[in-house]
C-alpha positions as a printed NumPy array, in Angstrom:
array([[ 32.198,  52.602, -38.246],
       [ 35.886,  52.876, -37.026],
       [ 37.513,  54.7  , -40.273],
       [ 34.448,  56.878, -40.008],
       [ 35.415,  57.997, -36.222],
       [ 39.425,  58.309, -38.137],
       [ 37.605,  60.386, -40.502],
       [ 36.056,  62.602, -38.209],
       [ 39.041,  62.839, -35.306],
       [ 41.352,  63.952, -38.9  ],
       [ 38.384,  67.137, -39.371],
       [ 38.463,  67.942, -35.854],
       [ 42.247,  68.429, -35.828],
       [ 41.744,  69.924, -39.25 ],
       [ 39.553,  72.486, -37.713],
       [ 40.754,  73.321, -34.313],
       [ 44.024,  73.477, -35.776],
       [ 42.758,  76.037, -38.659],
       [ 41.154,  78.132, -35.8  ],
       [ 44.479,  78.042, -33.584],
       [ 45.858,  79.711, -37.286],
       [ 43.957,  82.412, -36.851],
       [ 44.182,  83.178, -33.22 ],
       [ 48.202,  83.423, -34.338],
       [ 47.387,  84.993, -37.048],
       [ 45.749,  87.85 , -35.335],
       [ 48.911,  87.999, -32.859],
       [ 50.851,  88.788, -35.503],
       [ 48.875,  91.241, -37.464],
       [ 48.278,  92.94 , -34.1  ],
       [ 52.71 ,  93.076, -33.765],
       [ 52.627,  96.835, -33.59 ],
       [ 49.164,  97.631, -32.268],
       [ 49.502,  99.75 , -29.15 ],
       [ 48.014,  97.798, -25.776],
       [ 47.359,  95.016, -27.72 ],
       [ 47.245,  91.779, -25.284],
       [ 48.007,  88.395, -27.419],
       [ 46.024,  85.272, -27.119],
       [ 46.025,  81.936, -27.312],
       [ 43.84 ,  79.019, -28.163],
       [ 43.26 ,  76.321, -25.667],
       [ 42.73 ,  73.143, -26.641],
       [ 40.489,  70.09 , -25.36 ],
       [ 40.011,  66.468, -26.275],
       [ 36.643,  65.15 , -27.186],
       [ 35.687,  61.544, -26.019],
       [ 33.479,  59.849, -29.   ],
       [ 31.479,  57.758, -25.951],
       [ 30.231,  58.014, -22.446],
       [ 32.157,  60.273, -20.033],
       [ 34.111,  58.244, -17.587],
       [ 34.013,  55.154, -19.29 ],
       [ 38.029,  53.848, -19.383],
       [ 37.977,  52.446, -22.172],
       [ 35.727,  55.152, -24.272],
       [ 37.339,  56.698, -27.982],
       [ 38.838,  59.744, -28.311],
       [ 36.173,  61.638, -30.728],
       [ 38.968,  64.154, -31.701],
       [ 39.889,  68.07 , -30.313],
       [ 38.504,  71.268, -30.383],
       [ 39.355,  74.26 , -29.303],
       [ 37.767,  74.99 , -26.119],
       [ 38.422,  78.789, -25.955],
       [ 40.873,  81.696, -26.662],
       [ 42.429,  83.179, -23.88 ],
       [ 43.696,  86.173, -23.604],
       [ 47.424,  86.728, -21.963],
       [ 47.773,  90.258, -20.455],
       [ 51.493,  90.537, -19.631],
       [ 52.975,  94.21 , -19.708],
       [ 54.143,  95.296, -22.948],
       [ 56.997,  97.359, -23.736],
       [ 57.162, 101.031, -23.063],
       [ 57.918, 103.082, -25.723],
       [ 58.463, 107.003, -25.365],
       [ 57.123, 109.223, -27.952],
       [ 57.617, 112.703, -26.628],
       [ 54.007, 113.599, -26.969],
       [ 52.413, 115.101, -24.007],
       [ 49.486, 113.225, -24.004],
       [ 50.271, 109.752, -24.395],
       [ 49.918, 107.824, -21.419],
       [ 51.159, 104.251, -20.771],
       [ 50.736, 101.863, -18.048],
       [ 53.12 ,  99.944, -16.163],
       [ 51.954,  97.625, -13.676],
       [ 47.757,  96.081, -13.863],
       [ 45.263,  98.056, -14.866],
       [ 42.867, 100.165, -17.659],
       [ 42.152, 103.515, -18.911],
       [ 38.637, 104.25 , -18.879],
       [ 36.679, 105.781, -21.417],
       [ 32.915, 106.748, -22.425],
       [ 30.947, 106.916, -25.582],
       [ 29.634, 104.9  , -28.137],
       [ 31.108, 102.009, -29.926],
       [ 29.477, 100.126, -32.263],
       [ 26.457, 101.646, -31.152],
       [ 26.958, 100.399, -27.61 ],
       [ 26.822, 103.41 , -25.568],
       [ 28.97 , 102.348, -22.327],
       [ 32.34 , 102.463, -20.546],
       [ 34.837, 100.563, -21.757],
       [ 38.748,  99.736, -20.769],
       [ 41.74 , 100.032, -22.507],
       [ 45.663,  99.925, -22.064],
       [ 45.7  , 101.925, -25.443],
       [ 47.029, 105.535, -24.286],
       [ 46.787, 107.54 , -27.421],
       [ 45.117, 110.413, -26.5  ],
       [ 44.424, 114.304, -27.962],
       [ 42.774, 117.062, -27.399],
       [ 39.287, 117.642, -28.684],
       [ 38.053, 121.22 , -30.046],
       [ 35.741, 121.732, -26.869],
       [ 38.753, 120.566, -24.401],
       [ 37.603, 117.178, -23.969],
       [ 40.911, 114.395, -23.867],
       [ 39.368, 111.553, -26.168],
       [ 41.177, 108.619, -27.675],
       [ 41.042, 108.29 , -31.106],
       [ 37.937, 106.795, -31.366],
       [ 36.705, 110.371, -29.959],
       [ 35.687, 108.247, -26.315],
       [ 36.551, 110.803, -23.452],
       [ 38.672, 110.078, -21.017],
       [ 37.859, 109.505, -17.828],
       [ 39.067, 110.715, -14.664],
       [ 38.775, 112.938, -11.432],
       [ 37.948, 116.738, -12.073],
       [ 40.035, 119.452,  -9.89 ],
       [ 38.484, 121.207,  -7.391],
       [ 38.877, 124.98 ,  -6.515],
       [ 41.122, 124.256,  -3.388],
       [ 43.884, 121.973,  -5.073],
       [ 41.619, 118.603,  -3.965],
       [ 39.873, 116.163,  -6.712],
       [ 36.208, 115.144,  -6.815],
       [ 35.661, 111.535,  -6.034],
       [ 32.842, 111.438,  -8.984],
       [ 34.02 , 110.236, -12.088],
       [ 33.638, 111.916, -15.573],
       [ 35.298, 113.056, -18.69 ],
       [ 38.93 , 115.435, -18.451],
       [ 37.958, 118.375, -19.693],
       [ 40.727, 120.988, -20.381],
       [ 39.947, 124.742, -19.823],
       [ 39.42 , 126.702, -23.68 ],
       [ 38.945, 129.835, -21.89 ],
       [ 41.344, 132.462, -20.706],
       [ 42.651, 131.669, -17.401],
       [ 41.039, 133.826, -14.974],
       [ 43.723, 136.207, -12.986],
       [ 44.027, 135.452,  -9.017],
       [ 44.984, 138.676,  -6.962],
       [ 48.121, 138.432,  -4.645],
       [ 47.417, 137.61 ,  -1.298],
       [ 50.792, 136.611,   0.467],
       [ 54.546, 137.083,  -0.048],
       [ 57.645, 134.704,   0.713],
       [ 60.858, 135.817,   1.68 ],
       [ 63.58 , 133.622,   1.949],
       [ 66.396, 136.06 ,   2.666],
       [ 69.213, 137.066,   5.031],
       [ 69.662, 140.091,   6.523],
       [ 73.209, 141.402,   7.968],
       [ 73.703, 141.288,  11.706],
       [ 76.996, 143.612,  11.334],
       [ 74.841, 146.038,   9.692],
       [ 74.688, 149.786,  11.504],
       [ 71.575, 151.659,  12.244],
       [ 70.811, 154.478,   9.513],
       [ 71.172, 158.169,  11.125],
       [ 67.557, 159.007,  10.642],
       [ 64.306, 157.302,  10.382],
       [ 63.167, 155.412,   7.637],
       [ 61.097, 157.661,   5.303],
       [ 58.973, 156.634,   1.973],
       [ 60.372, 159.309,  -0.315],
       [ 63.653, 158.642,   0.586],
       [ 63.76 , 155.115,   1.377],
       [ 66.947, 153.94 ,   0.092],
       [ 69.533, 156.327,   2.485],
       [ 67.467, 155.549,   5.588],
       [ 67.215, 151.575,   4.872],
       [ 70.052, 148.648,   5.153],
       [ 68.939, 146.429,   2.4  ],
       [ 65.668, 145.967,  -0.141],
       [ 64.206, 143.676,  -2.532],
       [ 61.324, 144.294,  -5.05 ],
       [ 58.505, 141.594,  -6.031],
       [ 55.857, 142.023,  -8.663],
       [ 52.267, 141.514,  -6.799],
       [ 49.319, 141.175,  -9.435],
       [ 45.441, 143.085,  -8.677],
       [ 42.152, 141.616,  -8.958],
       [ 42.4  , 142.26 , -12.692],
       [ 45.787, 140.345, -12.591],
       [ 47.733, 144.187, -13.299],
       [ 51.477, 143.313, -12.349],
       [ 52.387, 146.043,  -9.84 ],
       [ 55.892, 146.373,  -8.454],
       [ 56.393, 146.034,  -4.711],
       [ 59.367, 146.92 ,  -3.086],
       [ 60.491, 145.841,   0.715],
       [ 62.876, 148.224,   2.793],
       [ 64.845, 146.428,   5.871],
       [ 66.319, 149.016,   8.457],
       [ 68.156, 147.749,  11.378],
       [ 66.263, 149.533,  14.714],
       [ 68.621, 148.19 ,  17.312],
       [ 70.577, 145.011,  18.832],
       [ 68.667, 141.809,  17.174],
       [ 65.813, 144.065,  15.732],
       [ 64.685, 145.226,  12.114],
       [ 61.772, 146.935,  10.542],
       [ 59.988, 146.171,   7.381],
       [ 58.852, 148.901,   5.   ],
       [ 56.35 , 147.741,   1.788],
       [ 55.904, 150.753,  -0.74 ],
       [ 54.06 , 151.019,  -3.704],
       [ 53.829, 153.531,  -6.514],
       [ 50.812, 156.42 ,  -5.494],
       [ 50.303, 156.478,  -9.13 ],
       [ 49.352, 152.549,  -9.166],
       [ 47.427, 153.483,  -6.024],
       [ 43.401, 154.874,  -5.678],
       [ 44.378, 158.307,  -3.915],
       [ 48.072, 158.309,  -4.563],
       [ 49.993, 160.627,  -6.756],
       [ 52.237, 159.435,  -9.517],
       [ 55.802, 158.791,  -8.957],
       [ 55.63 , 159.14 ,  -4.73 ],
       [ 55.943, 156.244,  -2.696],
       [ 53.086, 155.214,  -0.729],
       [ 53.441, 152.434,   2.411],
       [ 51.406, 150.006,   2.051],
       [ 52.664, 147.596,   4.749],
       [ 54.871, 147.534,   7.954],
       [ 56.124, 145.423,  10.565],
       [ 59.266, 144.251,  12.869],
       [ 61.289, 141.402,  13.408],
       [ 62.677, 140.444,  16.309],
       [ 66.032, 137.953,  15.823],
       [ 67.587, 135.823,  18.976],
       [ 71.347, 135.591,  19.276],
       [ 72.039, 133.06 ,  16.957],
       [ 70.299, 134.779,  14.306],
       [ 66.878, 133.094,  14.349],
       [ 63.217, 134.979,  14.085],
       [ 61.374, 134.92 ,  16.877],
       [ 58.219, 137.26 ,  16.466],
       [ 57.103, 138.947,  13.561],
       [ 54.665, 141.693,  14.118],
       [ 52.718, 143.524,  11.753],
       [ 52.615, 147.396,  12.647],
       [ 50.93 , 148.992,   9.881],
       [ 48.962, 148.282,   6.198],
       [ 48.311, 144.693,   5.578],
       [ 45.52 , 145.907,   2.487],
       [ 45.995, 147.481,  -0.463],
       [ 43.553, 149.336,  -3.11 ],
       [ 45.131, 149.163,  -6.904],
       [ 43.355, 151.585,  -8.878],
       [ 40.506, 150.195, -10.593],
       [ 40.594, 146.58 ,  -9.005],
       [ 39.225, 145.413,  -5.86 ],
       [ 39.987, 147.498,  -3.031],
       [ 41.557, 146.357,   0.174],
       [ 43.442, 143.054,  -1.029],
       [ 45.07 , 141.877,   1.658],
       [ 48.393, 141.458,   1.532],
       [ 50.483, 139.227,   4.371],
       [ 54.159, 139.064,   3.847],
       [ 55.478, 135.483,   5.15 ],
       [ 58.745, 135.473,   6.456],
       [ 59.161, 131.888,   7.901],
       [ 57.62 , 129.981,  11.283],
       [ 59.009, 132.826,  14.069],
       [ 60.09 , 130.501,  17.083],
       [ 57.175, 132.278,  18.964],
       [ 54.519, 130.634,  16.67 ],
       [ 55.969, 127.158,  17.33 ],
       [ 58.521, 126.901,  13.811],
       [ 62.197, 126.692,  14.181],
       [ 62.625, 130.76 ,  12.706],
       [ 65.434, 129.507,  10.523],
       [ 63.043, 128.536,   7.535],
       [ 62.153, 131.87 ,   5.785],
       [ 64.425, 135.322,   7.073],
       [ 67.6  , 134.862,   9.161],
       [ 70.183, 137.398,  10.757],
       [ 73.547, 136.337,  10.481],
       [ 76.983, 138.054,  10.606],
       [ 76.803, 137.273,   6.297],
       [ 76.143, 140.162,   3.54 ],
       [ 71.982, 140.945,   3.321],
       [ 70.896, 138.611,   0.772],
       [ 67.639, 136.877,  -1.107],
       [ 67.803, 133.159,  -1.054],
       [ 63.957, 133.062,  -2.562],
       [ 60.846, 135.417,  -2.681],
       [ 57.318, 134.19 ,  -4.389],
       [ 53.963, 135.211,  -4.33 ],
       [ 50.92 , 133.552,  -5.057],
       [ 49.075, 135.876,  -7.532],
       [ 49.181, 135.908, -11.424],
       [ 48.138, 137.817, -14.535],
       [ 45.028, 135.915, -16.488],
       [ 46.791, 133.448, -19.275],
       [ 45.867, 130.916, -22.239],
       [ 46.198, 127.109, -22.356],
       [ 49.793, 126.709, -23.945],
       [ 50.383, 122.759, -23.258],
       [ 48.954, 119.717, -21.528],
       [ 51.126, 117.955, -18.8  ],
       [ 50.358, 114.512, -17.606],
       [ 52.305, 113.492, -14.225],
       [ 52.962, 109.502, -12.833],
       [ 49.848, 109.915, -10.524],
       [ 48.194, 110.662, -13.477],
       [ 47.305, 114.251, -12.684],
       [ 46.37 , 115.791, -16.127],
       [ 47.914, 119.35 , -15.24 ],
       [ 47.36 , 122.624, -17.994],
       [ 50.011, 125.311, -18.744],
       [ 49.479, 128.466, -19.454],
       [ 50.65 , 131.478, -20.747],
       [ 51.405, 133.485, -18.178],
       [ 53.492, 130.528, -16.524],
       [ 51.181, 129.109, -14.401],
       [ 50.706, 125.194, -14.067],
       [ 46.765, 124.3  , -12.653],
       [ 45.786, 121.06 , -12.154],
       [ 43.008, 120.331, -14.158],
       [ 41.887, 116.683, -13.389],
       [ 43.259, 112.924, -12.785],
       [ 43.298, 109.776, -14.693],
       [ 41.414, 107.114, -13.102],
       [ 42.767, 103.523, -13.739],
       [ 40.038, 100.638, -13.184],
       [ 41.131,  97.001, -11.694],
       [ 39.912,  93.904, -12.159],
       [ 39.204,  90.272, -10.253],
       [ 40.191,  88.657, -13.624],
       [ 41.927,  89.825, -16.657],
       [ 41.196,  86.977, -18.754],
       [ 37.505,  87.512, -18.179],
       [ 36.791,  90.92 , -20.481],
       [ 35.782,  91.019, -23.06 ],
       [ 36.893,  92.289, -26.52 ],
       [ 35.051,  94.761, -28.087],
       [ 37.485,  95.686, -30.891],
       [ 39.212,  99.127, -31.172],
       [ 42.07 ,  97.955, -28.4  ],
       [ 39.228,  98.207, -26.197],
       [ 37.47 ,  95.565, -23.257],
       [ 34.217,  95.543, -21.566],
       [ 33.697,  94.4  , -18.171],
       [ 31.778,  90.591, -17.872],
       [ 30.498,  88.505, -14.922],
       [ 33.863,  86.893, -15.226],
       [ 35.363,  89.603, -14.997],
       [ 33.845,  91.06 , -12.262],
       [ 33.092,  94.727, -11.704],
       [ 35.948,  96.91 , -11.772],
       [ 37.759,  98.722,  -9.294],
       [ 38.594, 102.343, -10.206],
       [ 41.203, 104.231,  -7.994],
       [ 43.693, 106.475,  -8.526],
       [ 47.301, 105.464, -10.417],
       [ 49.64 , 103.546,  -7.855],
       [ 47.155, 102.707,  -5.293],
       [ 45.515,  99.122,  -4.573],
       [ 47.549,  97.592,  -7.205],
       [ 46.847,  99.705,  -9.915],
       [ 50.065, 100.237, -12.06 ],
       [ 51.894, 103.557, -12.503],
       [ 51.147, 106.208, -15.63 ],
       [ 54.318, 106.916, -17.612],
       [ 53.311, 110.349, -19.704],
       [ 55.   , 110.686, -22.565],
       [ 55.342, 106.863, -23.841],
       [ 52.59 , 104.174, -25.244],
       [ 52.244, 100.222, -24.613],
       [ 53.569,  98.47 , -27.256],
       [ 52.107,  95.237, -27.879],
       [ 52.79 ,  92.232, -26.242],
       [ 53.136,  89.832, -29.13 ],
       [ 56.584,  88.122, -29.195],
       [ 56.966,  87.422, -33.446],
       [ 59.647,  84.724, -32.425],
       [ 57.194,  82.669, -30.505],
       [ 54.238,  83.43 , -32.851],
       [ 56.566,  81.838, -35.979],
       [ 57.101,  78.832, -34.108],
       [ 53.677,  78.369, -32.98 ],
       [ 52.98 ,  78.98 , -36.592],
       [ 55.159,  75.914, -37.756],
       [ 54.003,  73.829, -34.871],
       [ 50.417,  74.405, -36.123],
       [ 50.973,  73.732, -39.702],
       [ 52.694,  70.41 , -38.795],
       [ 49.715,  69.356, -36.887],
       [ 47.08 ,  70.82 , -39.663],
       [ 49.797,  68.127, -41.823],
       [ 49.347,  65.21 , -39.39 ],
       [ 46.056,  65.324, -39.229],
       [ 45.438,  65.451, -43.173],
       [ 47.248,  62.631, -43.038],
       [ 44.703,  60.487, -41.118],
       [ 42.385,  61.734, -43.072],
       [ 44.465,  60.449, -45.825],
       [ 45.476,  57.215, -44.332],
       [ 41.548,  56.798, -43.145],
       [ 40.405,  57.495, -46.502],
       [ 42.453,  54.875, -48.352],
       [ 41.578,  52.166, -45.732],
       [ 37.933,  52.674, -46.902],
       [ 39.013,  52.438, -50.609],
       [ 40.123,  49.635, -49.754],
       [ 37.828,  47.953, -47.741],
       [ 35.411,  48.827, -51.176],
       [ 37.391,  47.126, -53.186],
       [ 37.118,  43.798, -51.029],
       [ 33.384,  44.585, -51.069],
       [ 33.678,  44.144, -55.046]])
């Protein structure tokens, strides 16, 4: 009976070491699998008698389970804008069918592409989940697929023009009053900006500044009459006007609108509102220094912008570090489309492998806590990169040698027990 137990013990060692070799082989085979997490075999001894007996003989070994090691893998820059990697804890969420099972899956592999319908998908065609962008710039709280628009981006009519400039405090006041038909000689300084109507058609608006007194300036916004309803081609038409008052220190004290404020571009939505932002005046609670100023240096423009744009088609996709997915359009606009979601589990080790670089949630892993990257202990997103397998090939080769030697040793146990049984059989003869 003792020799039989020795044979069974040796067999258990062979079986267990063989399974352990399979675990190591799986690690080595997935050395270059994106987002792969290596595993290790957990052994436990087996007793031949009642548990707790101090003299219970050992009955060999068995592999209790395979444990996954969720250590961070090296990030590799790919320069593919839709590739994403997680630096830290968490998983991307994908939705779809795998092996006939429909549901949500979790992955560290961030190889994604834009499908022909605009959906961001992984190599298996599962849709990447996140929060869609709202028109006001916020993001929805509901989880859903990230869909890149495939249609033309509609135009946006200009509603505000921002100007950062300096008006020369030493400039002389022109002798004549401002004349829209002869604006140059009747003003001190001018700039031009492109604005868009409701159809996305561009129009040039010129803004002329005229010093009207000590620390006081006028501004007049002009457009080509041929582009306005009822206007005359080649004849300037004033569409907005106001006065700017400055303190003796050159800061903007007040900005008073004296005329216009709306414009009627031909063929577009009438009464398009245009607001000129010259910074926050002191009278409105600002510093008066964040927009237009009046210092003793030549008049110049520091920056100017407006919030309208022409129609455009999708040209590229860019993903930011917080997971925001942006569409880059041919009209130069970058529009937020959505934000990738990241799931975090209480026990990553409790996740169940589903193949295809995917995991599924189990009772042991707990329910996923879903949120944005970089929040609540979730890792940050690195765009244009992929997380490599965390398998260290040198360690795996050492494990292969160790399991091979253990396999040989267990086979020696069987050989020795067999020889002893043979001797016993010889004695009985």
